[in-house]
C-alpha positions, -999 to 999 in steps of 0.1 A, spaced: -321 667 404 -308 657 439 -294 622 438 -286 603 470 -252 588 477 -269 553 476 -280 558 440 -246 569 430 -229 540 447 -254 513 438 -258 523 401 -220 520 396 -222 484 407 -241 475 375 -216 462 349 -242 463 321 -237 426 314 -272 421 301 -280 389 320 -312 407 333 -326 413 298 -343 379 293 -360 382 327 -373 418 324 -410 418 313 -409 453 298 -378 447 278 -392 414 265 -424 433 254 -408 464 240 -372 454 230 -361 489 241 -329 493 261 -345 522 279 -371 497 293 -345 472 306 -329 472 340 -294 481 328 -309 508 305 -328 523 333 -297 523 355 -279 541 327 -307 567 326 -303 571 364 -266 577 359 -273 602 331 -296 621 354 -270 619 383 -242 633 361 -266 659 346 -261 646 311 -298 640 309 -328 661 318 -358 644 336 -380 650 305 -411 630 296 -392 603 277 -368 595 305 -396 595 331 -417 572 309 -389 546 308 -385 548 345 -422 547 352 -428 516 330 -407 495 354 -431 470 371 -409 466 402 -412 428 397 -376 423 410 -370 395 385 -337 411 374 -324 411 410 -327 373 412 -304 370 381 -279 398 388 -244 384 394 -234 417 410 -264 416 433 -274 452 424 -303 464 445 -323 475 415 -356 478 433 -342 503 458 -325 522 430 -357 527 410 -377 536 441 -352 563 452 -349 577 417 -387 580 414 -387 597 448 -361 622 436 -381 629 404 -414 632 424 -399 658 447 -389 680 417 -412 672 388 -445 661 403 -471 663 376 -508 671 381 -528 640 388 -556 628 364 -591 617 373 -582 581 379 -550 590 398 -569 613 421 -595 586 427 -568 560 435 -551 584 459 -583 591 479 -591 554 479 -557 545 493 -553 572 519 -588 579 532 -604 550 552 -639 566 555 -640 575 518 -629 539 509 -656 523 530 -683 547 518 -673 540 482 -675 502 489 -710 506 502 -720 525 471 -704 498 449 -724 471 466 -756 491 458 -743 497 422 -736 460 417 -768 446 432 -793 471 418 -788 467 381 -771 501 378 -738 483 368 -755 466 338 -771 499 328 -738 518 330 -718 492 310 -744 489 282 -752 526 280 -716 535 270 -715 561 297 -684 548 315 -659 553 286 -663 591 282 -660 594 320 -628 575 319 -642 548 342 -646 518 319 -614 501 327 -616 505 365 -652 493 364 -640 462 345 -614 454 372 -637 458 402 -649 423 413 -682 413 428 -678 426 463 -680 402 493 -697 410 526 -684 441 544 -660 434 573 -676 437 608 -665 467 628 -652 446 658 -615 447 666 -611 413 682 -620 377 672 -616 350 699 -600 316 690 -621 285 685 -609 259 710 -577 261 729 -558 294 724 -523 291 708 -515 328 704 -526 362 693 -520 377 658 -527 411 643 -543 410 608 -534 437 584 -563 445 562 -550 474 540 -568 494 514 -580 464 494 -589 441 523 -616 464 537 -630 472 503 -625 450 472 -611 419 490 -632 414 521 -638 377 511 -601 370 518 -602 388 551 -633 368 562 -615 336 552 -583 346 571 -602 353 603 -621 320 600 -589 300 594 -568 316 620 -594 314 647 -600 277 639 -563 271 643 -564 286 678 -554 322 673 -571 353 685 -572 377 657 -570 415 662 -580 440 635 -575 476 647 -600 498 629 -576 527 624 -551 508 602 -547 520 566 -530 512 533 -495 498 536 -481 527 515 -468 505 486 -487 524 459 -474 559 468 -440 545 475 -438 530 440 -449 564 425 -421 581 445 -443 599 470 -423 592 501 -442 617 522 -475 600 517 -459 565 521 -444 575 554 -476 590 567 -494 558 560 -466 538 577 -470 560 608 -507 554 609 -502 516 608 -474 517 634 -498 536 657 -527 512 650 -507 481 660 -484 496 686 -504 487 717 -512 451 707 -495 422 723 -493 399 694 -471 370 683 -471 381 647 -485 407 623 -501 388 594 -510 402 559 -527 385 531 -517 405 500 -481 396 491 -477 430 474 -479 447 509 -451 425 521 -419 444 516 -435 477 526 -450 463 558 -417 446 568 -403 481 572 -427 484 601 -408 456 617 -374 472 609 -386 506 622 -396 494 656 -426 471 661 -413 457 694 -397 428 676 -430 414 663 -425 394 631 -444 406 600 -454 376 580 -473 367 548 -503 345 559 -491 315 539 -457 317 555 -473 319 589 -497 290 583 -469 268 569 -447 272 600 -473 266 627 -486 233 640 -522 227 629 -545 212 656 -557 176 649 -592 188 654 -591 210 622 -600 187 594 -603 198 557 -630 183 535 -618 165 503 -620 185 471 -620 170 436 -610 201 417 -580 211 396 -563 241 412 -538 262 393 -513 282 414 -503 317 403 -471 330 420 -471 368 422 -437 384 417 -439 399 452 -443 364 467 -416 347 448 -389 374 440 -393 396 471 -406 374 499 -391 341 486 -422 323 497 -431 307 464 -434 272 479 -460 282 505 -492 280 485 -485 245 472 -475 233 507 -507 247 522 -531 236 496 -516 201 497 -534 197 530 -567 195 511 -574 158 504 -581 149 468 -571 183 453 -551 183 421 -525 212 421 -512 226 388 -484 251 387 -492 278 362 -467 275 333 -443 304 330 -451 314 366 -418 334 367 -433 360 342 -450 390 356 -488 392 349 -487 431 345 -509 438 375 -482 455 397 -504 475 421 -520 503 401 -497 497 370 -527 481 352 -544 515 355 -514 536 346 -501 515 317 -532 495 306 -520 484 271 -486 471 284 -503 455 314 -528 437 292 -501 426 268 -481 410 298 -513 393 310 -519 377 276 -494 349 284 -512 340 316 -546 339 298 -532 316 270 -518 292 296 -551 292 315 -570 286 283 -549 255 277 -549 239 311 -585 250 321 -583 247 359 -614 249 380 -599 275 402 -568 298 400 -553 309 434 -532 340 437 -516 354 469 -518 390 457 -551 410 452 -537 432 425 -527 402 403 -559 384 411 -580 414 400 -560 419 368 -561 383 358 -598 378 367 -607 408 345 -589 393 316 -606 359 322 -640 376 321 -632 395 289 -620 362 273 -651 343 284 -631 318 305 -651 308 336 -622 302 360 -627 314 396 -598 335 410 -594 335 448 -567 337 475 -553 303 487 -566 311 522 -602 314 508 -599 279 494 -586 265 527 -613 282 547 -640 268 524 -628 232 532 -629 235 570 
């Protein structure tokens, strides 16, 4: 297996001290050194030194990493573990790519093909509104087709996004922003996109949504498919290249680190910002008033928001603008929920086990609403709440803010 010089150099910086172990979700669940950060680094070194073969056992340990980056925050040597695991997966993918299963093929088409994704969303709306969904669930047909889990994760779809590219500001214009929609924003999470447009235009920003943008590339990147990830990145560079904007805004925190590479790779110096980060740093017009809300709101912090983007304080700062609201930090927020992009589909048992802690805490505190800044986490937790019979709405912080305008 071809190993880059970066992997060789960075892996040697890990002194195997074990301070990462209490913070690694897979190690805490499985108590297996192969599923710890230092254990995975040792496996990388074994592959690099040709002492190990990239067999199924080794690849399973490496694939079970959630890329939550919790270990990096605690590492005294500041090992760039996230980059290590991504590069190692890329090296393995180039040499040992396995045939994709039914769900993997569906996910790949959903992520990479805009027309297919939008057509599928239209069919899902018909499926949900016609009673076919109830029939499919109660007939037992979904399980033999391998679709029971994915059907359980899909939420009630919001209204489709309009096909227009530009939305003018309401009132005096303060600037122009591009809104990154991604693969989820124009399919399963249109509610958040509608809310983002409403909020940004009320705050005085013209919002631009080029129709030829696509998935950020995080999902193929995490699988090690660098070719597909770069192709998607190029599509998005092209889509936003001609816009004169003050910032490129995204709503799903999981897209963040991948999208920020657009900034590093030449986006004419335009900052790429998570929407909460952007909203927290701009001045809100006095004319924009938020209605009071007598609700208890629990705040879930995705790993991508806290460990990667370091914007964990943004949701509370923004939601504090709503008069009367009672904000409740979700206990054990530092622990990964197990969503992790398509991880919940690839490792369902482990993902559900990791989610159990969140569900227990939510059962105890019983908020009216749970907000989460990442669609993958929101879908995973919401599915668990439905299965547990807990009637707690799960939405993006921006959706709650937009409701109160």
